[in-house]
Each structure stands twice: as C-alpha cells, then as structure tokens.
N, C-alpha and C positions, 0 to 999 in steps of 0.2 A: 330057544332063545339067546341067538346072533350078535354078538355085537360086536360096534366099527374096532376095526386093530390099525395100527400106527403108519403114516404113509411110510417110505423105507427109499428112498435117495436114488435111481439106478443110473444106473452107467449108460444107455438109452438115451436117455432124456438128457440134451446139447443143453437144452436152455428150458432155462424156471424164469417163469411169468408172476410175481408176487398182485396181485389183485383184489381190492376191498371194497366194501360198500362204502359212499358218501352221506350226503345230506343235501336237498337241491335248496340256495338259499333265499328262495322263495316260495315252495309247498310244501317243506321240509320232513319232503318225504325222501326215501332212502334213493341210491339210487349208482349205478357208476361211475369213478371219478377219472372223471377225463384222460391226465396222466398218466393213471392201470391204463385205461383203453387202446392208449399210443401208443403205451408200450408193448402190450400187444399185436398190435396191428404193425411197428418196427421188426418184431419176433418175427411174424409169421411171415412176413419178408424179404427172410432168410430163407427158407424154405428149410430146415433142422429139426429135429426133432427136437418139442416141442411138449409143455406141459402147464395148466396154472394153475397155481394155489391160493389158499385164501384159510385163512385160521381168523376164527373169533362166528361172531353172531353173522349171514347172509341170507335176505330174504333171497326164494329161490328164482321170482324175476327177476334181481340184477345179477345174478349170475346165469342163468339166460344173456341177461344181456350180453357177458362176457362173451361166451361161445356165440354171440351170432354171428361176433368180431370173422367168426372165424376156427378158432378149436376145436377140437375133436373133443376136449375135454378138461374136469374144472375139478381136483378135487380142496377137500373143504376142510379144514383141521375144526375140529372142538373140542371147543375152550371154554375159562372158565370168562364174567365179567369182566375180572382182573386181572386174568392173565401176563406174559409178557409176550409179546404178538411175537419177536424178534427168537424169544429161547425157544418157544416150543415149533417154530419154520425150520431151525436152525436143526436139526436131526436131520427134518427127509431136505433137507438140501448137499449135505454131507460132496458126495458123490455128484454132484451139477454142475459142471464146466462154469456155465455164463449163467447167473440170479439180474432178472429186469424187473424195474421196480418201480415206480413214477416217485417221481421225486417229491412230490407231498401233494396231501388233499385238500380237498375245496372251504373241507370244514375249517373252523373257526378259529376251533383244540386242534390241526392237524398237526402234528412239528416237527415233520419229515426229518427224523430222529433216525426210521429202521434203517431207511437203507449203508449207514453212517454204522447199527451197532450191529449190522449182520456181518457185517465187514468186520466189525471187535469179536467177536463172537466165532466165526468161524479163519478167523488167522488172512484178509481177503484185501487188497487194496480196494480203491471204494473211488468209481467215478460219481458226478453230478452232474446236468443240466446238458445230457446226450443230444443233441442233436441227430443223430446223425451216424450209421451201425456202416462198415464197409468190409468183406471177411477179403481179408489176407493171409491163406492158410491157416494157421494154426492158430494165430492173431484174428485181432483187429482191429480197425482206425479206425476210432471214435473220432467224431464231430462234438466239443462243446463250446459252449454258451460262457462266453464272459461279461464281469459287465459294459456296455454304454458300446453294445452293440461287436464287437470281437465275438471271435471267433480261433477258439484252436485244433487243431487233429491231435488226436495219444497214438500212442503206436499198442493197444494195451494187450497184452498173459493169458489165457487163460492159468488156474482161476480165475473170476472177480466177481465184482460187482456195480455194472453199471443201470444210475440212476436215470433215469429217461424224462428231458423235461414237455411237459406240456405243452408248447410250442411247437414243439418239432413238427417240419413238414409230411406231412402223412395224410391220405386220405380218412378217417373211420365210417368202416363199413355196416350194414345190417339185415343181416338175414334170417328172415323167417322159418327158413328150412334146416338152418348148422344153432340157432336157439335147442328147433325143438332137440336133432338127432344128438348130438352135443348129449354124452354124461358128465349127472357131477355122481363126483366117489364123494359117498361120508367117510372119515373118520376121526378115531385120538387121537391129539396130542401127543407128544413122546419125552416125556418131560418139558411136562410147560411148569412154568413156577407164576408164581406171584409179582407184583410188581410192586419196589417199595413203593412206602407214601410217601408220599413227595411234597405233602401241605394241606391246606385243609381245603375242602373241594364244598363252594359256593358255588349258586345257578349264577348260570350267565344269563345276561338281560337279552331275551325275547329282542329285542329293537337298541341296536345302537342308536344313540342320542348325539341328536348332529346337536355341532357348535354352532350357532349365532352370531352374529356384531350384534353391541352392543350399543352399537345405533347409524342409524343404514344411509351413507351414500352413494354420491351422485363419484365412477370412476374422475371425473374430473376437481369432486372436491378432495377427493382420499390423497389423489395427487398434488395436490393445493398444497393441504398439509401433511405434508412429507415433505414438501420443499422449506413450505415456510416452519419444517417441529425446530425449535433449538438445538435436538441432540447432533441432525443434520448439521447447522452452521449456513443453508441456503440460503439464496435470496431468490423474486420472484423480479427482473427488470422491466418496467412497464415503461422506463419512454428517456428517452438518451436514440443519437443517432448510430450506427452498427458500427462505430471503429470505437466506440465506452462501451456497446456490449458485446464487442468479441474479443474485447482490453480486458472485460469482468471474466471471461468466460478462460479467458489463458493467465489467468492473476488465480484462476481456483485451481485450474492443474496444476499449477508451480508450487501452490503449498500443498497439492499433496502431493508432487512428487509425479504424477504424470504423462510429464512429459521434461526436459530433457533439454529444453533449451531457452 
C-alpha cells in the first residue's frame, strides 16, 4: 500500500496559485472562489510555468472547476480539519518565485489572512488587491486597487506574494476538456500544525436577521422629522416672502460658519 508523499517546490514552477473551496451563498454547496479563479486566469495569461496548489478538504468537482480554467494540474495537500493552512503550504512554496492567491473567499468566515501569513512565514513582501500584472524582465509591474477607486502601479521583485482582487478585469473560462484532462495530484502536508484556539466556537446563524425600522414612514415624513428635530435646530418656513426665506437661509449658514460674508 502506497501513501501520498509531501510536495516539494520546484524551480521549474515559477508561479504557484493557491486555490480553495468556497461556499455558494444561496445553495450552500462547495464551489470555486471567484477571487482564486481570477488569480488562476491572471497567472495563465502570463504564459509562465505554473501550478495550482490547495490544502485541506476540496471536493473533486471543485478541483475540476479550477482545472477547467486551463491549468494542467492541481496539487492537493491533505490536512486535518484544524490544520494551519499557511504552515501546511509553506514547505512546498519555498522555491517558488511568485505566489498568487485570491484576496479572500466569499464565505462569511473568510479572514483574508492567508497571503499575509504566508508572507510572514516565508519572509516575502505581500501586495494585496492586485488588478493587473505586467512582466518587466525579472520584475513585475502590478496595478493595485486603492480606496475610492484610486490605482497604484508598483514594481515588484521576486520572490513575492500577490493577493489578486476578484474585481480584476479578466474573463473566466470553463473548458470541459481541460477539466477532464487536468491532473489532480494528492499528497500529504509536510510540517502542518494545528491552529491555536482563538476562542470559543459558536454556530453561525443560517440567515442574517434584518434590521427593521421601529415605525414605517414615508421619505417625506422622515425628512420633515429630521428638519423639525430639536437636535438639528432646523425650522420649516411655510410662509413669508422670497427675501425672508433667503435671509433665514443665510443666517443659518453664518451661524454654522459655512459662509464668511
């Protein structure tokens, strides 16, 4: 009887893309992660030697969905339910120059800490929210998303960890032939350890409880209530000339230092 062997990194694999199973928000069935699939598509567009790597429990249907993107193989590390995924993957990634992951899974309990923890274990810089990659010799020029729609271009040297945003402008494909011909290689995780207990685990609610207003009012009634509220100090002018109303508005602006004349 043969047992799976631990995977070791190879210098020929320039890019490793980490993928994982997510949970569909409606059906609750396991599915591929949109961010991870985006990372796979972006890596394939670079036309460099690459491999997919996963750890933990991944159904074969989800693994085939990742292979349908066009990757030739997926290496699946067998770990326990409480294993530290980052520690399990680190030994197989030490010789890989570029590590790509999704920013985070779509499930409610996804923390998005895997890229940061891998960077800390391997001693590599981490770039998050990556939208595009342009090879420039031995370096990559990456486009990073910033708050309020801003963008930033960075020149990154290998080795590095890049967390790809699910909003990256790529088109995901699904080829049944690639899904069937791709190889799923199973192995054991070398040096996997259990996560320390962070606190008491409690079951999450199946559905979120929606907040309901104490009283149901129209938009017009809510606006009048906000204006007439004593906390705002507002008044409603229902009578008077245009000049009187304009003067009242100007007095309000001056009282709140909104105008200087």
